[in-house]
Phi, psi and omega in degrees: 000144175238156175204158176254153173214150177274121180276322173202195185295333186245350188235143177229163180217156179241130185234160176221149174215152182251136178265133178257107182297331182295317181260351182055044180226157175267140176282182181294135177293137180237136182284129175268309182198160173210158181176185182253159176058037174285151173270116181245125186214147183292334186251331182251095188242170183302154176249155185212142179217146177237119179278162181303330180276003177095354180293137183253143175229130178234141178235137174218179190236141178232133181297146171287146181285333185248144180280149175269153176267006183241048179282173176217205185291342180267116187302321185291341178285341183286332176253326183075165176211158183256156174256132177241150179226157176218155182229154180225136177249008182229045176060031175089005179293319177226154182229146179292161176299137181299142179226146177294139178299318175217144175261001182274345185215145174249022176225086186236122187222160172049061182281139168240142178239147177206119173297142179259151183296330181263015174106149178090167179241124179271136176237140170230155181199163170275132189236135182250020184299315181287325180292317182290333178274357179086008182283333183208164177263357186248149167292160178235161179252123180237163176210161175194161170277127183300129177082354181283157181275349181292155179288164173300148178248128176284127180259314181212131185270005178206105182227164179297146192293323189210047170254139183300146169268166178210142182233148167218152183240157183242157181299337181276003179099350177284168174212158181231134174248144171234145185196169177263116180276171177228110186245178181305139183081014182058036173281124185235081181251167184280133177236163175228159173213143183259134174260116183221128177052042173085001182229152177268132176276169183298136178299150179228144177286136180273314180213125181277073178287334181063046178276109177263118181211134185286329180249170179281132180279355181051059185203085183273168178279173173221141180242155165205161182208159169220120188061233176262003178278133184234137172246138177221141178226142180207166178250144173217152175239026182302142179062022177076013181242121178284131181215154170243126181244154172230146174214172180215159176231130177273354189225050172059034175090003178295326175212147177243142182282170183302132180298149177239133181278137185247332194287175182254008176116342181222054185283146170263349186087232180053064194263165168203167184207157175226132175262125177265157187290339179280004180095346177280166186223157174239141179224140173237154177200168176258136181237133180289140174247205180287147181053238183258014183277161177206161176234150172261118188247154179229142170230148173253130185235129177218156179293328183283317189249000180071212182267120181280160180304146181287152177232130177276124183270326183200154174257145181206200179241165181280349188293166178298332180298341178284346174061209182239110180296150178228147181229138181232144178277118175273320182207128176280171178297136162229237173275356177239175186290154172281156179226142178237158172239120178261134173233142178200169179250151182222140174288133180206119177054051177062023174217183177240150177224154180272131177245146174228153179216133175270125185244122176255123182275159176302150179288171185296324179298316180296316179298326181277357178074030180235171176289158179310131186208094183299314178300321179297315180298321180294319177298316180297316181294317180295328182292346180249004177291150174068212186226141176292143182219146175232128183191197183222138177290126178247344181192155171240088180297333180204172183293339179240023177226138180224143175257128186240128169264121190234156174284164179304136171257100189308129179081349185247304182213143168291161176301143181176204178238151183210131174265124186237154166283149180211154178301141178291157178092003182258359186298320181293325182279345183230072180289164175303135183096351181285130174271147186206163164246147179191194176228146177234148173206154178268124178241110182055041177083002180244132180278136178241143173251129183209177183050049186278137176230121180291143176257026178095181184273062179262120181236153175280000000 
């Protein structure tokens, strides 16, 4: 977790701490950076990423020294601010000298970071370079690989001024961004764009809510994924009705299913989401209560059971000081319950403080509506390990090895062939030419094929 704090009237600092699920304690706070004239905002806060090798990347914002003559209704756009980043290879003990995220623009806002499966950290942000130069009235969406020599890439040339961006990455090296676009008639609906093989594909609308609003609602979407399964949650005020919606994609964002409404009638938005490996999803949002109170609510959504009853996780206020709550998956379901970590800010003694809460979800037996059943829970957990695959046996290199020609697994692998380990004794039931459904997963760097189901005597 990262947070900013004001050290004195002129200086601010950025800190990080690590949570240990085993002891349920926070480690020692470590300083990332400090300085003067930082841009501190309730909605546009630092970004943080952890790569598979443990390298850390942090981004924060510093105000530009000179004012622009192309300001608008948003005060921070009149001066603009830059994004700076630093990295650590020793768990945050030391950090590299700060470097600008991009040297092509001095108006960089609402940065999202995401480590990629094939290496590097992808960044996207709202950019005001064209707006500040007078070329356009709209912010734009740009992206780049942090530290790469390639130029910034334009993703969308007209986006909402100050709604958060969100990124998720897939095992095949692709990534997906979601954001609030700005179209003709001031329609500001959620769009997505896919990053594949180093280039951004054309943006696509996620849901045609047709929300026409003259100003920015400061309420961006949130994404999460597991394999090629994607969860997305967003806020809309279309037709004058505030709503929080959730949707999912089974194929890495190629298509999204019909949105489902989550809120209780008075949502503030400020959403987040977690994708679980069994295909179910978790969503949180803030809901207005009486006077200035608000609650942080959670729902569990699955194809089998639909939308489960809401649960209030914490009480807070509607004010900006309450910020945007965030939730992270500490442990997915296995034979024991899944666990989440909720972080949010709370007003206290004329200041704000960071609060965290450990959330333990019901076990699989409870979710399935049955009595505790460890073998059942183990079967359920094993059935969701790895990734679903459809293909044909092309060779048996050994009694416990099979070569499979498979169709594309969206977000995981392009179509191709793969030699996998398999339980012995299945060769007679799976001859060369046999079509099948199954699951694959990497175990200690070796791919395994399991949960195999024959599709009949179909041969080429």
